[in-house]
Jmol script that loads the backbone (N, CA, C; Angstrom):
load data "model"
ATOM      1  N   MET A   1     -68.649  39.571  10.814  1.00  0.00           N
ATOM      2  CA  MET A   1     -68.010  40.405  10.430  1.00  0.00           C
ATOM      3  C   MET A   1     -68.420  40.999   9.024  1.00  0.00           C
ATOM      4  N   PHE A   2     -68.526  42.079   9.143  1.00  0.00           N
ATOM      5  CA  PHE A   2     -69.230  42.651   7.622  1.00  0.00           C
ATOM      6  C   PHE A   2     -68.272  43.876   7.308  1.00  0.00           C
ATOM      7  N   THR A   3     -68.584  44.788   5.565  1.00  0.00           N
ATOM      8  CA  THR A   3     -67.972  45.720   5.274  1.00  0.00           C
ATOM      9  C   THR A   3     -69.350  46.797   5.205  1.00  0.00           C
ATOM     10  N   SER A   4     -68.549  47.504   5.600  1.00  0.00           N
ATOM     11  CA  SER A   4     -68.973  48.826   5.595  1.00  0.00           C
ATOM     12  C   SER A   4     -68.225  49.996   4.304  1.00  0.00           C
ATOM     13  N   PHE A   5     -69.020  50.773   3.938  1.00  0.00           N
ATOM     14  CA  PHE A   5     -68.080  52.125   2.840  1.00  0.00           C
ATOM     15  C   PHE A   5     -68.076  53.194   3.176  1.00  0.00           C
ATOM     16  N   LYS A   6     -68.669  53.697   4.430  1.00  0.00           N
ATOM     17  CA  LYS A   6     -68.713  54.930   5.614  1.00  0.00           C
ATOM     18  C   LYS A   6     -67.217  55.615   4.796  1.00  0.00           C
ATOM     19  N   PRO A   7     -66.109  54.771   4.893  1.00  0.00           N
ATOM     20  CA  PRO A   7     -64.785  56.106   4.385  1.00  0.00           C
ATOM     21  C   PRO A   7     -65.275  56.321   3.021  1.00  0.00           C
ATOM     22  N   LEU A   8     -65.700  55.182   2.142  1.00  0.00           N
ATOM     23  CA  LEU A   8     -65.483  55.756   0.592  1.00  0.00           C
ATOM     24  C   LEU A   8     -66.604  57.285   0.660  1.00  0.00           C
ATOM     25  N   PHE A   9     -67.577  57.189   1.813  1.00  0.00           N
ATOM     26  CA  PHE A   9     -68.498  58.024   1.351  1.00  0.00           C
ATOM     27  C   PHE A   9     -68.133  59.451   2.323  1.00  0.00           C
ATOM     28  N   LYS A  10     -67.164  59.297   2.655  1.00  0.00           N
ATOM     29  CA  LYS A  10     -67.056  60.319   4.031  1.00  0.00           C
ATOM     30  C   LYS A  10     -65.602  61.161   2.732  1.00  0.00           C
ATOM     31  N   MET A  11     -64.867  60.001   2.080  1.00  0.00           N
ATOM     32  CA  MET A  11     -63.867  60.369   1.502  1.00  0.00           C
ATOM     33  C   MET A  11     -64.968  61.313   0.230  1.00  0.00           C
ATOM     34  N   LEU A  12     -65.854  60.981  -0.986  1.00  0.00           N
ATOM     35  CA  LEU A  12     -66.485  61.543  -1.421  1.00  0.00           C
ATOM     36  C   LEU A  12     -67.200  63.206  -1.248  1.00  0.00           C
ATOM     37  N   ILE A  13     -67.241  63.160   0.314  1.00  0.00           N
ATOM     38  CA  ILE A  13     -68.142  64.452   0.851  1.00  0.00           C
ATOM     39  C   ILE A  13     -66.488  65.051   1.205  1.00  0.00           C
ATOM     40  N   ASP A  14     -65.447  64.479   1.630  1.00  0.00           N
ATOM     41  CA  ASP A  14     -64.607  65.776   2.048  1.00  0.00           C
ATOM     42  C   ASP A  14     -63.872  66.366   0.510  1.00  0.00           C
ATOM     43  N   ARG A  15     -63.934  65.175  -0.317  1.00  0.00           N
ATOM     44  CA  ARG A  15     -63.523  65.678  -2.156  1.00  0.00           C
ATOM     45  C   ARG A  15     -65.179  66.539  -3.091  1.00  0.00           C
ATOM     46  N   ASN A  16     -66.259  67.087  -2.131  1.00  0.00           N
ATOM     47  CA  ASN A  16     -67.229  67.132  -2.395  1.00  0.00           C
ATOM     48  C   ASN A  16     -67.402  66.836  -4.389  1.00  0.00           C
ATOM     49  N   MET A  17     -67.442  66.019  -4.140  1.00  0.00           N
ATOM     50  CA  MET A  17     -67.854  64.468  -5.133  1.00  0.00           C
ATOM     51  C   MET A  17     -69.121  63.705  -5.117  1.00  0.00           C
ATOM     52  N   LYS A  18     -70.013  64.016  -5.926  1.00  0.00           N
ATOM     53  CA  LYS A  18     -71.091  62.887  -6.085  1.00  0.00           C
ATOM     54  C   LYS A  18     -71.044  61.534  -6.930  1.00  0.00           C
ATOM     55  N   LYS A  19     -72.025  61.056  -6.091  1.00  0.00           N
ATOM     56  CA  LYS A  19     -71.959  59.518  -6.731  1.00  0.00           C
ATOM     57  C   LYS A  19     -71.350  59.464  -8.730  1.00  0.00           C
ATOM     58  N   LYS A  20     -72.288  60.145  -9.205  1.00  0.00           N
ATOM     59  CA  LYS A  20     -72.472  60.385 -10.929  1.00  0.00           C
ATOM     60  C   LYS A  20     -71.075  60.987 -11.142  1.00  0.00           C
ATOM     61  N   ASP A  21     -70.392  61.430 -10.068  1.00  0.00           N
ATOM     62  CA  ASP A  21     -68.903  61.675 -10.630  1.00  0.00           C
ATOM     63  C   ASP A  21     -68.000  60.680 -10.108  1.00  0.00           C
ATOM     64  N   LEU A  22     -68.227  59.867  -8.886  1.00  0.00           N
ATOM     65  CA  LEU A  22     -66.958  58.600  -9.203  1.00  0.00           C
ATOM     66  C   LEU A  22     -67.490  57.884 -10.215  1.00  0.00           C
ATOM     67  N   ALA A  23     -68.912  57.694 -10.096  1.00  0.00           N
ATOM     68  CA  ALA A  23     -69.514  56.636 -11.681  1.00  0.00           C
ATOM     69  C   ALA A  23     -68.557  57.242 -12.895  1.00  0.00           C
ATOM     70  N   ALA A  24     -68.924  58.536 -13.221  1.00  0.00           N
ATOM     71  CA  ALA A  24     -67.831  58.364 -14.425  1.00  0.00           C
ATOM     72  C   ALA A  24     -66.569  58.864 -14.357  1.00  0.00           C
ATOM     73  N   LEU A  25     -66.369  58.449 -13.261  1.00  0.00           N
ATOM     74  CA  LEU A  25     -64.611  58.707 -12.982  1.00  0.00           C
ATOM     75  C   LEU A  25     -63.721  57.634 -13.075  1.00  0.00           C
ATOM     76  N   SER A  26     -64.948  56.347 -12.277  1.00  0.00           N
ATOM     77  CA  SER A  26     -63.929  54.859 -12.079  1.00  0.00           C
ATOM     78  C   SER A  26     -64.945  54.182 -13.309  1.00  0.00           C
ATOM     79  N   GLY A  27     -65.854  54.327 -14.125  1.00  0.00           N
ATOM     80  CA  GLY A  27     -66.471  52.907 -14.173  1.00  0.00           C
ATOM     81  C   GLY A  27     -67.589  52.300 -14.221  1.00  0.00           C
ATOM     82  N   VAL A  28     -67.681  52.702 -12.511  1.00  0.00           N
ATOM     83  CA  VAL A  28     -69.018  51.713 -11.857  1.00  0.00           C
ATOM     84  C   VAL A  28     -69.920  52.354 -11.836  1.00  0.00           C
ATOM     85  N   SER A  29     -71.301  51.366 -12.197  1.00  0.00           N
ATOM     86  CA  SER A  29     -72.304  51.926 -12.440  1.00  0.00           C
ATOM     87  C   SER A  29     -73.057  52.255 -11.163  1.00  0.00           C
ATOM     88  N   ILE A  30     -73.721  53.712 -11.193  1.00  0.00           N
ATOM     89  CA  ILE A  30     -74.299  54.408 -10.106  1.00  0.00           C
ATOM     90  C   ILE A  30     -75.113  53.621  -9.323  1.00  0.00           C
ATOM     91  N   ALA A  31     -75.580  52.637  -9.646  1.00  0.00           N
ATOM     92  CA  ALA A  31     -76.516  51.393  -9.234  1.00  0.00           C
ATOM     93  C   ALA A  31     -75.587  50.738  -8.171  1.00  0.00           C
ATOM     94  N   THR A  32     -74.563  50.346  -8.936  1.00  0.00           N
ATOM     95  CA  THR A  32     -73.490  49.843  -7.657  1.00  0.00           C
ATOM     96  C   THR A  32     -72.905  50.860  -6.706  1.00  0.00           C
ATOM     97  N   ILE A  33     -72.976  51.827  -6.776  1.00  0.00           N
ATOM     98  CA  ILE A  33     -72.349  53.109  -5.699  1.00  0.00           C
ATOM     99  C   ILE A  33     -73.187  53.484  -4.760  1.00  0.00           C
ATOM    100  N   THR A  34     -74.361  53.091  -5.151  1.00  0.00           N
ATOM    101  CA  THR A  34     -75.566  53.345  -4.378  1.00  0.00           C
ATOM    102  C   THR A  34     -76.165  52.098  -3.428  1.00  0.00           C
ATOM    103  N   LYS A  35     -75.731  50.880  -3.762  1.00  0.00           N
ATOM    104  CA  LYS A  35     -75.910  49.848  -3.610  1.00  0.00           C
ATOM    105  C   LYS A  35     -74.961  50.082  -2.239  1.00  0.00           C
ATOM    106  N   MET A  36     -73.852  50.146  -2.609  1.00  0.00           N
ATOM    107  CA  MET A  36     -72.543  50.359  -1.443  1.00  0.00           C
ATOM    108  C   MET A  36     -73.122  51.241  -0.425  1.00  0.00           C
ATOM    109  N   ARG A  37     -73.701  52.204  -0.023  1.00  0.00           N
ATOM    110  CA  ARG A  37     -74.359  52.829   0.852  1.00  0.00           C
ATOM    111  C   ARG A  37     -74.930  51.559   2.285  1.00  0.00           C
ATOM    112  N   LYS A  38     -75.262  50.222   2.049  1.00  0.00           N
ATOM    113  CA  LYS A  38     -75.693  49.844   2.543  1.00  0.00           C
ATOM    114  C   LYS A  38     -74.638  48.984   3.372  1.00  0.00           C
ATOM    115  N   ASP A  39     -74.310  48.894   4.553  1.00  0.00           N
ATOM    116  CA  ASP A  39     -73.653  48.450   4.921  1.00  0.00           C
ATOM    117  C   ASP A  39     -73.703  46.637   5.014  1.00  0.00           C
ATOM    118  N   GLY A  40     -72.734  45.777   4.731  1.00  0.00           N
ATOM    119  CA  GLY A  40     -72.615  44.340   5.018  1.00  0.00           C
ATOM    120  C   GLY A  40     -72.794  43.917   3.174  1.00  0.00           C
ATOM    121  N   VAL A  41     -73.086  45.114   2.387  1.00  0.00           N
ATOM    122  CA  VAL A  41     -73.085  44.479   0.968  1.00  0.00           C
ATOM    123  C   VAL A  41     -71.724  44.120   0.748  1.00  0.00           C
ATOM    124  N   SER A  42     -71.837  43.365  -0.213  1.00  0.00           N
ATOM    125  CA  SER A  42     -70.508  42.897  -1.070  1.00  0.00           C
ATOM    126  C   SER A  42     -70.480  42.867  -2.590  1.00  0.00           C
ATOM    127  N   VAL A  43     -69.476  43.617  -2.355  1.00  0.00           N
ATOM    128  CA  VAL A  43     -69.369  44.029  -4.202  1.00  0.00           C
ATOM    129  C   VAL A  43     -67.730  43.398  -4.651  1.00  0.00           C
ATOM    130  N   SER A  44     -67.442  43.316  -6.022  1.00  0.00           N
ATOM    131  CA  SER A  44     -66.316  42.678  -6.656  1.00  0.00           C
ATOM    132  C   SER A  44     -64.949  43.667  -6.210  1.00  0.00           C
ATOM    133  N   SER A  45     -63.827  42.426  -6.340  1.00  0.00           N
ATOM    134  CA  SER A  45     -62.536  43.446  -5.911  1.00  0.00           C
ATOM    135  C   SER A  45     -61.930  44.102  -7.010  1.00  0.00           C
ATOM    136  N   ASP A  46     -62.707  43.732  -8.235  1.00  0.00           N
ATOM    137  CA  ASP A  46     -62.619  44.252  -9.700  1.00  0.00           C
ATOM    138  C   ASP A  46     -63.366  46.167  -9.243  1.00  0.00           C
ATOM    139  N   VAL A  47     -64.121  45.732  -8.730  1.00  0.00           N
ATOM    140  CA  VAL A  47     -65.194  47.517  -8.267  1.00  0.00           C
ATOM    141  C   VAL A  47     -64.371  48.066  -7.575  1.00  0.00           C
ATOM    142  N   LEU A  48     -64.155  47.423  -6.169  1.00  0.00           N
ATOM    143  CA  LEU A  48     -62.895  48.083  -5.383  1.00  0.00           C
ATOM    144  C   LEU A  48     -61.715  48.643  -5.716  1.00  0.00           C
ATOM    145  N   ALA A  49     -61.260  47.886  -6.904  1.00  0.00           N
ATOM    146  CA  ALA A  49     -59.486  48.442  -7.390  1.00  0.00           C
ATOM    147  C   ALA A  49     -59.880  49.721  -8.314  1.00  0.00           C
ATOM    148  N   ARG A  50     -61.566  49.428  -9.040  1.00  0.00           N
ATOM    149  CA  ARG A  50     -61.529  51.012  -9.872  1.00  0.00           C
ATOM    150  C   ARG A  50     -61.946  52.032  -8.919  1.00  0.00           C
ATOM    151  N   ILE A  51     -62.405  51.940  -8.080  1.00  0.00           N
ATOM    152  CA  ILE A  51     -62.791  52.991  -7.329  1.00  0.00           C
ATOM    153  C   ILE A  51     -61.237  53.273  -6.993  1.00  0.00           C
ATOM    154  N   SER A  52     -60.924  52.551  -6.187  1.00  0.00           N
ATOM    155  CA  SER A  52     -59.345  53.292  -5.487  1.00  0.00           C
ATOM    156  C   SER A  52     -58.329  53.703  -6.460  1.00  0.00           C
ATOM    157  N   HIS A  53     -58.553  53.343  -7.479  1.00  0.00           N
ATOM    158  CA  HIS A  53     -57.617  53.724  -8.518  1.00  0.00           C
ATOM    159  C   HIS A  53     -58.015  55.606  -9.184  1.00  0.00           C
ATOM    160  N   ALA A  54     -59.495  55.142  -9.511  1.00  0.00           N
ATOM    161  CA  ALA A  54     -59.598  56.400  -9.508  1.00  0.00           C
ATOM    162  C   ALA A  54     -59.854  57.500  -8.624  1.00  0.00           C
ATOM    163  N   LEU A  55     -59.705  57.642  -7.624  1.00  0.00           N
ATOM    164  CA  LEU A  55     -59.844  58.389  -6.366  1.00  0.00           C
ATOM    165  C   LEU A  55     -58.212  58.330  -5.764  1.00  0.00           C
ATOM    166  N   GLY A  56     -57.180  57.540  -6.567  1.00  0.00           N
ATOM    167  CA  GLY A  56     -56.186  57.772  -5.790  1.00  0.00           C
ATOM    168  C   GLY A  56     -55.998  57.369  -4.904  1.00  0.00           C
ATOM    169  N   CYS A  57     -56.458  56.217  -3.696  1.00  0.00           N
ATOM    170  CA  CYS A  57     -56.073  55.965  -2.868  1.00  0.00           C
ATOM    171  C   CYS A  57     -56.102  54.229  -2.974  1.00  0.00           C
ATOM    172  N   LYS A  58     -55.475  54.137  -1.470  1.00  0.00           N
ATOM    173  CA  LYS A  58     -55.517  52.487  -1.455  1.00  0.00           C
ATOM    174  C   LYS A  58     -56.897  51.638  -0.875  1.00  0.00           C
ATOM    175  N   ILE A  59     -57.375  51.083  -1.462  1.00  0.00           N
ATOM    176  CA  ILE A  59     -58.844  50.074  -0.842  1.00  0.00           C
ATOM    177  C   ILE A  59     -58.954  50.192   0.759  1.00  0.00           C
ATOM    178  N   ASP A  60     -58.179  49.844   1.458  1.00  0.00           N
ATOM    179  CA  ASP A  60     -58.430  49.828   2.910  1.00  0.00           C
ATOM    180  C   ASP A  60     -58.708  51.785   3.058  1.00  0.00           C
ATOM    181  N   ASP A  61     -58.682  52.235   1.992  1.00  0.00           N
ATOM    182  CA  ASP A  61     -58.908  53.851   2.684  1.00  0.00           C
ATOM    183  C   ASP A  61     -60.881  54.170   2.317  1.00  0.00           C
ATOM    184  N   ILE A  62     -61.196  52.726   1.640  1.00  0.00           N
ATOM    185  CA  ILE A  62     -62.584  53.154   1.201  1.00  0.00           C
ATOM    186  C   ILE A  62     -63.605  51.829   1.651  1.00  0.00           C
ATOM    187  N   ILE A  63     -62.417  51.249   2.455  1.00  0.00           N
ATOM    188  CA  ILE A  63     -63.736  50.009   3.056  1.00  0.00           C
ATOM    189  C   ILE A  63     -62.708  49.378   4.769  1.00  0.00           C
ATOM    190  N   GLU A  64     -63.917  49.222   5.138  1.00  0.00           N
ATOM    191  CA  GLU A  64     -63.461  48.995   6.869  1.00  0.00           C
ATOM    192  C   GLU A  64     -64.233  47.405   6.869  1.00  0.00           C
ATOM    193  N   ILE A  65     -63.579  47.137   7.423  1.00  0.00           N
ATOM    194  CA  ILE A  65     -64.373  44.851   8.254  1.00  0.00           C
ATOM    195  C   ILE A  65     -64.419  45.606   9.612  1.00  0.00           C
ATOM    196  N   LEU A  66     -65.877  45.153  10.306  1.00  0.00           N
ATOM    197  CA  LEU A  66     -66.130  45.582  11.481  1.00  0.00           C
ATOM    198  C   LEU A  66     -66.923  44.117  11.781  1.00  0.00           C
ATOM    199  N   PRO A  67     -66.754  44.062  13.385  1.00  0.00           N
ATOM    200  CA  PRO A  67     -67.163  42.749  13.804  1.00  0.00           C
ATOM    201  C   PRO A  67     -68.582  42.831  13.600  1.00  0.00           C
ATOM    202  N   GLY A  68     -69.325  41.671  14.169  1.00  0.00           N
ATOM    203  CA  GLY A  68     -70.729  41.975  14.290  1.00  0.00           C
ATOM    204  C   GLY A  68     -71.843  41.687  12.897  1.00  0.00           C
ATOM    205  N   VAL A  69     -72.614  42.231  13.352  1.00  0.00           N
ATOM    206  CA  VAL A  69     -73.882  42.366  12.020  1.00  0.00           C
ATOM    207  C   VAL A  69     -74.226  43.982  11.538  1.00  0.00           C
ATOM    208  N   PRO A  70     -74.008  44.061  10.542  1.00  0.00           N
ATOM    209  CA  PRO A  70     -75.029  45.255   9.836  1.00  0.00           C
ATOM    210  C   PRO A  70     -76.005  45.734  10.671  1.00  0.00           C
ATOM    211  N   LYS A  71     -75.956  46.949  11.024  1.00  0.00           N
ATOM    212  CA  LYS A  71     -77.108  47.415  11.438  1.00  0.00           C
ATOM    213  C   LYS A  71     -77.859  48.190  10.753  1.00  0.00           C
ATOM    214  N   LYS A  72     -79.683  47.892  10.663  1.00  0.00           N
ATOM    215  CA  LYS A  72     -80.237  48.495   9.248  1.00  0.00           C
ATOM    216  C   LYS A  72     -79.829  50.270   9.222  1.00  0.00           C
ATOM    217  N   THR A  73     -79.729  50.225   8.086  1.00  0.00           N
ATOM    218  CA  THR A  73     -79.570  51.800   7.714  1.00  0.00           C
ATOM    219  C   THR A  73     -80.900  52.666   7.371  1.00  0.00           C
ATOM    220  N   PRO A  74     -81.582  53.890   7.387  1.00  0.00           N
ATOM    221  CA  PRO A  74     -82.209  53.752   7.101  1.00  0.00           C
ATOM    222  C   PRO A  74     -82.107  54.735   5.339  1.00  0.00           C
ATOM    223  N   THR A  75     -83.166  54.204   4.612  1.00  0.00           N
ATOM    224  CA  THR A  75     -82.801  54.387   3.279  1.00  0.00           C
ATOM    225  C   THR A  75     -82.912  56.031   2.637  1.00  0.00           C
ATOM    226  N   LEU A  76     -82.292  56.201   2.063  1.00  0.00           N
ATOM    227  CA  LEU A  76     -82.449  58.280   1.942  1.00  0.00           C
ATOM    228  C   LEU A  76     -83.505  58.374   0.573  1.00  0.00           C
TER     229      LEU A  76
END
end "model"
wireframe off; spacefill off
backbone 0.3
color backbone group
């Protein structure tokens, strides 16, 4: 199993927010938010709590647990 933060990035798009907006609102570094673009990356529960609190949502609204192993995602 692995984690995916695709729901988080979809939420940012839906809210017309950039990574820097989320970083300023949550106090999480842009480097950490950028790292979350890769499937299977681990982040602390504190980071998840800060992001979900800043966005006014639950943790399971920004993360999903998927079976298998992560596919390689192209770098942007």
